[in-house]
C-alpha positions in Angstrom: 0.0 0.0 0.0 1.3 3.5 -0.9 2.5 5.7 1.9 0.3 8.5 3.4 2.4 11.2 1.8 2.1 9.7 -1.7 -1.7 9.4 -1.3 -2.0 13.0 -0.1 0.0 14.2 -3.1 -2.3 12.2 -5.4 -5.4 13.7 -3.8 -4.0 17.2 -4.2 -3.1 16.5 -7.8 -6.6 15.2 -8.6 -8.2 18.2 -6.9 -6.2 20.6 -9.0 -7.3 18.8 -12.1 -10.9 18.9 -10.9 -10.6 22.7 -10.6 -9.4 23.0 -14.1 -12.1 20.8 -15.6 -14.8 22.7 -13.7 -13.5 26.0 -15.0 -13.4 24.6 -18.5 -17.0 23.3 -18.1 -18.3 26.7 -17.1 -16.4 28.4 -20.0 -17.7 25.9 -22.5 -21.3 26.4 -21.2 -21.0 30.2 -21.7 -19.5 29.7 -25.2 -22.1 27.1 -26.0 -25.0 29.6 -25.5 -23.3 32.1 -27.7 -22.6 29.5 -30.4 -26.2 28.4 -30.4 -27.4 32.0 -30.7 -25.0 32.5 -33.6 -26.1 29.3 -35.3 -29.8 30.3 -35.0 -29.1 33.9 -36.3 -27.5 32.5 -39.4 -30.5 30.4 -40.3 -32.8 33.2 -41.6 -30.2 34.4 -44.1 -29.5 30.8 -45.2 -33.2 30.1 -45.7 -33.8 33.4 -47.7 -30.9 32.9 -50.0 -31.9 29.3 -50.5 -35.4 30.4 -51.6 -33.9 32.9 -54.0 -31.5 30.3 -55.4 -34.3 27.8 -55.8 -36.5 30.2 -57.6 -33.7 31.3 -59.9 -32.8 27.7 -60.7 -36.4 27.2 -62.0 -36.7 30.5 -63.7 -37.0 30.7 -67.5 -33.5 31.6 -68.4 -31.1 30.5 -71.1 -28.2 30.2 -68.7 -27.9 27.4 -66.2 -25.2 27.6 -63.5 -22.5 24.8 -63.4 -23.5 24.1 -59.7 -26.8 22.9 -60.9 -25.5 20.5 -63.6 -24.9 16.9 -62.6 -22.0 15.1 -64.1 -22.5 11.8 -66.0 -19.5 10.1 -64.5 -17.8 10.6 -61.1 -14.1 10.2 -61.1 -12.9 12.9 -58.7 -14.5 14.0 -55.5 -13.8 17.0 -53.3 -14.4 16.7 -49.6 -14.8 19.6 -47.1 -14.2 18.4 -43.5 -15.2 20.6 -40.6 -13.6 19.9 -37.3 -12.5 21.8 -34.2 -9.2 23.5 -33.7 -8.9 22.3 -30.1 -9.5 19.0 -28.4 -11.0 18.0 -25.0 -14.5 17.7 -26.6 -15.1 13.9 -26.2 -15.5 11.9 -29.4 -16.8 14.8 -31.5 -13.9 14.9 -34.0 -13.3 11.2 -33.8 -16.8 10.4 -34.9 -16.9 12.7 -38.0 -13.3 11.6 -39.0 -14.3 8.0 -38.8 -17.2 8.7 -41.1 -14.9 10.5 -43.5 -12.4 7.6 -43.6 -15.0 4.9 -44.1 -16.6 6.9 -47.0 -13.2 7.6 -48.6 -12.4 3.9 -48.5 -15.7 3.2 -50.3 -14.9 5.9 -53.0 -11.4 4.7 -53.5 -12.6 1.1 -53.9 -14.8 2.3 -56.7 -11.8 4.0 -58.4 -12.6 7.6 -57.5 -9.9 10.0 -56.5 -10.5 12.1 -53.3 -9.1 15.5 -52.4 -9.7 17.2 -49.1 -10.3 20.7 -47.8 -9.8 20.9 -44.1 -11.6 23.5 -41.9 -10.1 23.0 -38.4 -6.8 21.9 -37.0 -7.9 18.5 -35.8 -9.1 17.4 -39.3 -6.0 18.8 -40.9 -3.6 16.9 -38.6 -5.5 13.7 -39.0 -5.7 13.9 -42.8 -2.0 14.7 -43.0 -1.2 11.6 -40.9 -3.2 9.3 -43.0 -1.6 10.7 -46.2 -4.7 12.2 -47.8 -4.4 14.8 -50.6 -5.1 18.2 -48.9 -5.9 20.9 -51.5 -6.7 23.8 -49.1 -7.0 24.4 -45.4 -8.1 27.0 -42.8 -7.4 26.8 -39.1 -7.5 29.2 -36.2 -11.1 30.3 -36.7 -11.5 31.0 -33.0 -14.8 31.0 -31.2 -16.6 33.2 -33.8 -16.6 31.9 -37.4 -15.8 34.6 -40.0 -16.9 34.0 -43.6 -13.9 36.1 -44.8 -11.5 33.5 -43.3 -13.5 30.6 -45.0 -13.7 32.1 -48.5 -10.1 31.4 -49.5 -10.1 27.7 -48.7 -13.7 27.2 -50.0 -13.0 29.1 -53.2 -10.4 26.5 -54.1 -13.0 23.7 -54.0 -15.7 25.7 -55.8 -13.3 26.8 -58.6 -12.2 23.1 -58.8 -15.7 22.0 -59.4 -16.4 24.8 -62.0 -13.1 23.9 -63.8 -14.1 20.1 -63.9 -11.4 19.2 -61.4 -14.1 17.7 -59.2 -17.3 15.9 -60.3 -18.9 16.1 -56.9 -18.3 17.9 -53.6 -19.3 16.7 -50.2 -19.2 18.3 -46.8 -18.7 16.5 -43.4 -19.5 18.2 -40.1 -21.3 17.6 -36.8 -24.9 18.7 -36.8 -26.2 20.1 -33.5 -29.2 18.2 -32.3 -29.2 19.2 -28.6 -26.8 19.7 -25.8 -26.4 16.0 -25.2 -26.4 14.9 -28.8 -24.3 15.8 -31.9 -24.6 13.8 -35.1 -21.8 13.5 -37.7 -23.4 14.0 -41.2 -22.3 13.8 -44.8 -24.1 16.1 -47.3 -23.7 16.6 -51.0 -22.7 20.2 -51.6 -22.3 20.1 -55.4 -24.1 19.7 -57.6 -27.0 21.2 -55.7 -29.8 18.7 -55.5 -33.6 19.4 -55.7 -34.1 18.3 -52.1 -31.4 20.7 -50.9 -32.9 23.6 -52.9 -36.5 22.9 -51.9 -36.0 22.6 -48.1 -39.2 22.3 -46.2 -42.5 21.0 -47.6 -44.1 24.5 -47.5 -41.2 25.9 -49.5 -41.4 22.9 -51.8 -45.0 23.8 -52.7 -44.0 27.4 -53.3 -41.1 26.3 -55.5 -43.5 24.6 -57.9 -44.7 28.0 -59.1 -42.9 29.4 -62.1 -40.7 32.3 -61.2 -39.1 34.7 -63.6 -36.8 37.6 -63.0 -35.5 40.7 -64.8 -31.7 40.6 -64.6 -29.5 43.7 -64.6 -27.0 43.8 -66.2 -27.3 40.2 -67.3 -28.5 36.8 -66.0 -25.1 35.1 -65.9 -23.4 37.6 -63.5 -26.4 37.7 -61.2 -26.9 33.9 -61.0 -23.1 33.3 -60.6 -23.0 35.6 -57.5 -26.2 34.2 -56.0 -25.1 30.6 -56.4 -21.7 31.2 -54.9 -23.2 33.1 -52.0 -25.7 30.3 -51.4 -22.9 27.6 -51.3 -20.9 29.8 -49.0 -23.9 30.2 -46.7 -24.3 26.4 -46.6 -20.6 26.0 -45.5 -20.9 28.8 -43.0 -24.0 27.2 -41.5 -22.1 23.9 -41.2 -19.2 25.6 -39.4 -21.6 27.3 -37.0 -23.4 24.0 -36.3 -20.0 22.3 -35.7 -18.9 25.0 -33.3 -22.1 24.7 -31.3 -21.6 21.0 -31.2 -18.0 21.4 -30.1 -18.9 23.6 -27.1 -21.7 21.3 -26.1 -19.5 18.2 -26.3 -16.7 20.0 -24.4 -19.1 21.0 -21.6 -20.4 17.4 -21.3 -16.9 16.0 -21.4 -15.6 18.4 -18.7 -18.6 17.7 -16.5 -17.9 14.0 -16.8 -14.2 14.6 -16.0 -15.1 16.6 -12.9 -17.5 13.9 -11.7 -14.8 11.2 -12.3 -12.3 13.3 -10.4 -14.7 13.5 -7.5 -15.0 9.7 -7.5 -11.2 9.3 -7.6 -10.8 11.7 -4.7 -13.3 9.8 -2.6 -11.6 6.5 -3.3 -8.2 8.0 -2.5 -9.5 9.5 0.7 -10.8 6.1 1.8 -7.5 4.5 1.0 -5.7 7.3 2.9 -7.9 6.8 5.9 -7.3 3.1 5.9 -3.6 3.6 5.6 -3.5 6.1 8.4 -5.7 3.8 10.6 -3.3 0.9 9.9 -0.3 3.0 10.8 -1.9 4.1 14.1 -2.9 0.5 14.9 0.6 -0.6 14.2 2.1 2.0 16.5 -0.3 1.1 19.3 0.5 -2.5 18.9 4.2 -1.8 19.2 3.7 0.4 22.3 1.6 -2.4 24.0 4.1 -5.0 23.0 7.0 -3.0 24.3 5.1 -2.4 27.6 4.3 -6.1 28.0 7.9 -7.0 27.4 9.1 -4.7 30.1 
């Protein structure tokens, strides 16, 4: 059995760790509320621009944007992976990266080449270790996602699709369900599907109507800008969802760590009391034995 001093040092060390995990839990809870508000505020813009893009895609125009045209064959696939920059958030990054790896193996088995765009330090480090082809990257987004930081890395993928370097583009991220549940998802980003453009059933009914627009100066420039903004809004929403999921997962993980530290402290305290009681009993036995011998 370890000595009393060693047990006291262990208890002190675990208590210090518990203070850190409790502080991180409270910080994550505060950031989680802000991330959820940011995620909800981004939804109205995403819904509005999706409606406009859906109406324009069905308008009577001679020009059809490349984002709406499906390729006959799929040989090259672009993948956008959204992860966190920091760890200590449970299995959040592990779950989405596992989903990415399994899907990449399926594509490679079918003879399709995969290139990756990483948003977040954890995804970049993992993809570099497994030897994936990384075309673009963006890290250090902080607690507030900024679309200006995302545009550079995202534009590489969008231009690659327009220039026929990619036949399809997918995005992987963690969808925020609630505080206790975050779901890793894979969504097809390009070409834009009818289901993605229609959205809810109510919007789907509205989208069946024939829409027409008067374009100034010309249809091509207006549609190009709208489609690019729409795809950027989808990616921004995915990043906002992933950040809300990150803070929720970190809060839950730190709470579990604090609870486990409390259990360890109780166990070590019990061991320390037993060790101390055994030492006192031994000393009393020695004193009684010495007195009896005299």
